[in-house]
FIVEXKE-906946 format. One record per residue: residue number from 1; residue in one letter; x, y, z of N, C-alpha, C in turn. Coordinates in Angstrom, 2 decimals, m for minus. Layout:
! residues N
+-----+------+---------+---------+---------+---------+---------+---------+---------+---------+---------+
: seq : type :   neast :  nnorth :     nup :  caeast : canorth :    caup :   ceast :  cnorth :     cup :
+-----+------+---------+---------+---------+---------+---------+---------+---------+---------+---------+
: NUM :    a :       X :       Y :       Z :       X :       Y :       Z :       X :       Y :       Z :
...
+-----+------+---------+---------+---------+---------+---------+---------+---------+---------+---------+
! end
This chain:
! residues 85
+-----+------+---------+---------+---------+---------+---------+---------+---------+---------+---------+
: seq : type :   neast :  nnorth :     nup :  caeast : canorth :    caup :   ceast :  cnorth :     cup :
+-----+------+---------+---------+---------+---------+---------+---------+---------+---------+---------+
:   1 :    q :    1.12 :   m1.05 :    0.08 :    0.04 :   m0.13 :   m0.12 :    0.75 :    1.32 :    0.12 :
:   2 :    f :    1.99 :    1.18 :    0.90 :    2.84 :    2.35 :    0.73 :    3.75 :    2.81 :   m0.56 :
:   3 :    q :    3.75 :    1.10 :   m0.81 :    4.85 :    1.56 :   m2.20 :    4.12 :    1.93 :   m3.32 :
:   4 :    f :    2.86 :    1.70 :   m3.25 :    2.25 :    1.97 :   m3.97 :    0.71 :    2.46 :   m4.03 :
:   5 :    p :    0.84 :    3.51 :   m3.47 :   m0.47 :    4.27 :   m3.12 :   m1.17 :    4.39 :   m3.72 :
:   6 :    q :   m1.15 :    4.67 :   m5.11 :   m2.16 :    4.79 :   m6.60 :   m2.96 :    3.15 :   m6.47 :
:   7 :    h :   m2.76 :    2.24 :   m5.89 :   m2.93 :    1.25 :   m5.97 :   m3.73 :    0.47 :   m4.90 :
:   8 :    t :   m4.13 :    1.29 :   m4.05 :   m4.49 :    0.90 :   m2.99 :   m6.07 :    0.40 :   m3.10 :
:   9 :    g :   m6.02 :   m1.03 :   m2.58 :   m7.45 :   m1.71 :   m2.81 :   m8.68 :   m1.17 :   m1.98 :
:  10 :    k :   m9.60 :   m1.70 :   m1.71 :  m11.03 :   m1.19 :   m1.12 :  m11.33 :   m2.72 :   m0.20 :
:  11 :    l :  m11.94 :   m2.81 :    0.85 :  m12.91 :   m3.64 :    1.25 :  m13.89 :   m3.20 :    1.72 :
:  12 :    i :  m14.75 :   m4.02 :    1.49 :  m16.30 :   m3.54 :    1.13 :  m16.81 :   m4.40 :    2.30 :
:  13 :    y :  m17.43 :   m4.38 :    3.40 :  m17.99 :   m5.26 :    4.13 :  m19.09 :   m4.78 :    4.22 :
:  14 :    c :  m20.18 :   m6.01 :    4.15 :  m21.71 :   m5.77 :    4.10 :  m21.99 :   m6.57 :    5.66 :
:  15 :    t :  m23.31 :   m5.78 :    6.39 :  m23.35 :   m6.77 :    7.53 :  m25.03 :   m6.64 :    7.70 :
:  16 :    r :  m25.92 :   m7.00 :    8.24 :  m27.07 :   m7.16 :    8.25 :  m27.76 :   m6.22 :    9.23 :
:  17 :    t :  m27.15 :   m6.62 :   10.54 :  m27.32 :   m5.97 :   12.17 :  m26.41 :   m4.73 :   12.36 :
:  18 :    v :  m26.81 :   m4.05 :   13.08 :  m26.35 :   m2.89 :   13.51 :  m25.26 :   m3.43 :   14.63 :
:  19 :    p :  m25.47 :   m4.28 :   15.81 :  m24.34 :   m5.20 :   16.53 :  m23.36 :   m5.49 :   15.60 :
:  20 :    e :  m23.59 :   m6.01 :   14.55 :  m22.56 :   m6.57 :   13.65 :  m21.62 :   m5.70 :   13.31 :
:  21 :    m :  m22.13 :   m4.24 :   12.69 :  m21.48 :   m3.47 :   12.51 :  m20.38 :   m2.53 :   13.45 :
:  22 :    v :  m20.84 :   m2.79 :   14.53 :  m20.23 :   m2.04 :   15.74 :  m19.31 :   m2.85 :   15.77 :
:  23 :    k :  m19.02 :   m4.56 :   15.55 :  m18.15 :   m5.28 :   16.11 :  m17.14 :   m4.87 :   14.96 :
:  24 :    c :  m17.22 :   m4.56 :   13.55 :  m16.69 :   m4.36 :   12.75 :  m15.78 :   m3.22 :   13.00 :
:  25 :    m :  m16.63 :   m2.58 :   12.99 :  m16.06 :   m1.33 :   13.36 :  m14.81 :   m1.36 :   14.53 :
:  26 :    d :  m15.33 :   m1.84 :   15.32 :  m14.15 :   m1.94 :   16.92 :  m13.05 :   m2.92 :   16.35 :
:  27 :    e :  m13.01 :   m4.06 :   15.16 :  m11.98 :   m4.42 :   14.49 :  m10.93 :   m3.35 :   13.88 :
:  28 :    i :  m12.02 :   m2.61 :   13.20 :  m11.05 :   m1.78 :   11.99 :  m10.42 :   m0.66 :   13.32 :
:  29 :    k :  m10.70 :   m0.48 :   14.17 :   m9.99 :    0.58 :   15.41 :   m8.78 :   m0.20 :   15.76 :
:  30 :    r :   m9.02 :   m1.70 :   15.95 :   m7.87 :   m2.16 :   16.18 :   m6.75 :   m2.92 :   15.16 :
:  31 :    v :   m7.02 :   m2.65 :   14.28 :   m6.53 :   m2.64 :   12.80 :   m5.50 :   m1.61 :   13.07 :
:  32 :    i :   m6.10 :   m0.58 :   12.62 :   m5.47 :    0.72 :   12.71 :   m4.61 :    1.10 :   13.55 :
:  33 :    n :   m5.03 :    0.62 :   15.00 :   m3.98 :    0.83 :   16.20 :   m2.92 :    0.33 :   16.02 :
:  34 :    y :   m2.83 :   m1.33 :   15.90 :   m2.23 :   m2.00 :   15.20 :   m1.19 :   m1.55 :   13.99 :
:  35 :    r :   m1.15 :   m0.74 :   12.80 :   m0.66 :   m0.39 :   11.97 :    0.14 :    0.51 :   12.48 :
:  36 :    v :   m0.52 :    1.50 :   13.27 :    0.07 :    2.75 :   13.66 :    1.51 :    2.54 :   14.57 :
:  37 :    k :    0.82 :    1.25 :   15.26 :    2.12 :    0.81 :   16.23 :    3.31 :    0.32 :   15.55 :
:  38 :    m :    3.15 :   m0.28 :   14.49 :    4.11 :   m0.87 :   13.36 :    4.67 :   m0.15 :   12.33 :
:  39 :    i :    4.11 :    0.38 :   11.89 :    4.16 :    1.28 :   11.11 :    4.72 :    2.91 :   11.22 :
:  40 :    g :    3.97 :    3.32 :   11.87 :    3.69 :    4.83 :   12.49 :    2.84 :    5.61 :   11.90 :
:  41 :    p :    2.65 :    6.72 :   12.03 :    1.61 :    7.44 :   11.71 :    1.15 :    7.50 :   10.19 :
:  42 :    e :    1.98 :    6.97 :    9.31 :    1.43 :    6.76 :    8.22 :    0.50 :    5.34 :    8.02 :
:  43 :    g :    0.84 :    4.57 :    8.97 :   m0.17 :    3.31 :    9.40 :   m2.16 :    3.49 :    9.66 :
:  44 :    g :   m2.02 :    4.74 :   10.00 :   m3.29 :    5.15 :   10.64 :   m3.90 :    5.58 :    9.58 :
:  45 :    k :   m3.44 :    6.30 :    8.36 :   m4.08 :    6.67 :    7.30 :   m5.05 :    5.71 :    6.45 :
:  46 :    i :   m5.90 :    5.43 :    7.17 :   m7.05 :    4.64 :    7.01 :   m8.38 :    5.49 :    6.90 :
:  47 :    l :   m9.25 :    5.56 :    5.79 :  m10.77 :    5.54 :    5.85 :  m11.54 :    4.49 :    6.13 :
:  48 :    a :  m12.55 :    4.53 :    6.82 :  m13.32 :    3.31 :    6.72 :  m14.99 :    4.49 :    7.29 :
:  49 :    l :  m15.80 :    3.69 :    6.44 :  m16.56 :    4.81 :    6.35 :  m17.96 :    3.50 :    6.49 :
:  50 :    c :  m19.22 :    3.79 :    8.12 :  m19.90 :    3.00 :    8.13 :  m21.30 :    3.70 :    8.03 :
:  51 :    l :  m22.09 :    2.92 :    7.00 :  m23.45 :    3.39 :    6.73 :  m24.61 :    2.08 :    7.44 :
:  52 :    s :  m25.52 :    3.19 :    7.74 :  m26.31 :    2.53 :    8.11 :  m27.96 :    2.63 :    7.56 :
:  53 :    s :  m28.92 :    2.42 :    8.17 :  m30.49 :    2.45 :    7.56 :  m31.17 :    3.71 :    8.17 :
:  54 :    r :  m32.22 :    4.08 :    7.53 :  m32.88 :    5.62 :    7.93 :  m33.30 :    5.17 :    9.27 :
:  55 :    r :  m33.75 :    4.07 :    9.63 :  m34.12 :    3.90 :   11.00 :  m32.92 :    4.15 :   11.91 :
:  56 :    n :  m32.10 :    3.78 :   11.87 :  m30.95 :    4.13 :   13.09 :  m30.20 :    5.55 :   12.73 :
:  57 :    m :  m30.44 :    6.29 :   11.46 :  m29.70 :    7.72 :   11.00 :  m30.99 :    8.98 :   10.89 :
:  58 :    c :  m31.89 :    8.82 :   10.78 :  m32.69 :    9.93 :   10.71 :  m32.97 :   10.07 :   12.13 :
:  59 :    i :  m33.03 :   11.82 :   12.57 :  m33.29 :   12.50 :   13.53 :  m34.52 :   13.58 :   13.57 :
:  60 :    h :  m35.44 :   13.32 :   12.72 :  m36.37 :   14.43 :   12.70 :  m37.83 :   13.81 :   13.68 :
:  61 :    p :  m38.28 :   14.54 :   14.74 :  m38.92 :   14.09 :   15.69 :  m40.24 :   13.46 :   15.03 :
:  62 :    r :  m40.88 :   13.65 :   13.89 :  m42.12 :   13.17 :   13.33 :  m41.49 :   11.40 :   13.12 :
:  63 :    v :  m40.35 :   11.58 :   12.22 :  m39.94 :   10.09 :   11.66 :  m39.54 :    9.09 :   13.12 :
:  64 :    l :  m39.27 :    9.72 :   14.31 :  m38.39 :    9.01 :   15.43 :  m39.82 :    8.54 :   16.27 :
:  65 :    q :  m41.20 :    8.79 :   15.85 :  m42.02 :    8.76 :   16.93 :  m43.11 :    7.33 :   15.93 :
:  66 :    e :  m42.18 :    7.13 :   14.61 :  m42.58 :    5.68 :   13.85 :  m42.15 :    4.39 :   14.27 :
:  67 :    g :  m42.70 :    3.16 :   14.52 :  m42.09 :    2.21 :   14.99 :  m41.98 :    1.46 :   13.57 :
:  68 :    d :  m42.70 :    1.26 :   13.23 :  m42.41 :    0.80 :   11.54 :  m41.43 :    0.91 :   10.75 :
:  69 :    r :  m40.41 :   m0.14 :   10.42 :  m39.37 :    0.06 :    9.59 :  m39.80 :    0.62 :    8.15 :
:  70 :    e :  m41.36 :    0.46 :    7.45 :  m41.63 :    0.73 :    5.82 :  m41.81 :    2.12 :    6.41 :
:  71 :    t :  m42.86 :    2.06 :    7.04 :  m43.00 :    3.78 :    7.58 :  m41.97 :    4.88 :    7.90 :
:  72 :    v :  m41.17 :    4.46 :    8.74 :  m39.99 :    5.31 :    8.76 :  m38.84 :    5.35 :    7.57 :
:  73 :    d :  m38.79 :    4.07 :    6.67 :  m38.08 :    4.58 :    5.06 :  m38.67 :    5.43 :    4.36 :
:  74 :    s :  m40.24 :    5.41 :    4.34 :  m40.90 :    6.11 :    3.73 :  m41.07 :    7.54 :    3.87 :
:  75 :    l :  m40.92 :    8.13 :    5.67 :  m41.13 :    9.82 :    5.55 :  m39.93 :   10.31 :    5.22 :
:  76 :    c :  m38.61 :    9.04 :    5.73 :  m37.67 :    9.78 :    5.89 :  m37.20 :   10.29 :    4.30 :
:  77 :    r :  m37.79 :    9.03 :    3.52 :  m37.30 :    9.65 :    2.18 :  m38.04 :   10.68 :    1.66 :
:  78 :    n :  m39.30 :   10.68 :    1.99 :  m40.26 :   11.84 :    0.99 :  m39.51 :   13.16 :    1.82 :
:  79 :    m :  m39.02 :   13.50 :    2.98 :  m38.06 :   14.57 :    3.50 :  m36.96 :   15.02 :    2.92 :
:  80 :    t :  m36.37 :   13.86 :    2.51 :  m34.99 :   14.26 :    2.27 :  m34.29 :   13.84 :    0.55 :
:  81 :    a :  m35.60 :   13.11 :   m0.16 :  m35.14 :   12.96 :   m1.65 :  m34.96 :   13.74 :   m2.51 :
:  82 :    s :  m34.44 :   14.41 :   m3.27 :  m35.07 :   15.65 :   m4.06 :  m35.97 :   15.72 :   m5.07 :
:  83 :    w :  m36.31 :   14.34 :   m5.41 :  m37.03 :   13.81 :   m6.56 :  m38.67 :   13.96 :   m5.89 :
:  84 :    v :  m38.48 :   13.93 :   m4.39 :  m39.91 :   13.58 :   m3.73 :  m40.67 :   15.08 :   m3.60 :
:  85 :    r :  m39.61 :   15.97 :   m3.20 :  m39.95 :   17.20 :   m2.77 :  m40.71 :   18.53 :   m3.81 :
+-----+------+---------+---------+---------+---------+---------+---------+---------+---------+---------+
! end
């Protein structure tokens, strides 16, 4: 990776549940800490991105009141999607 930075690979990890995602992010943190320890500050130059569902990410009070996943998705999409507004 450091010898050929233009050829840096990507790792895409998909999971179904939030607890699995949290475990994955914890593991990434451990890997980054290990790389910094072994390589130095350059070892910490890793981009990790965690994506979750509207149910976990939407903060609008009206949406938060809903319990049904499909309703949450629909309300959030209607509020945020530019093609719906």
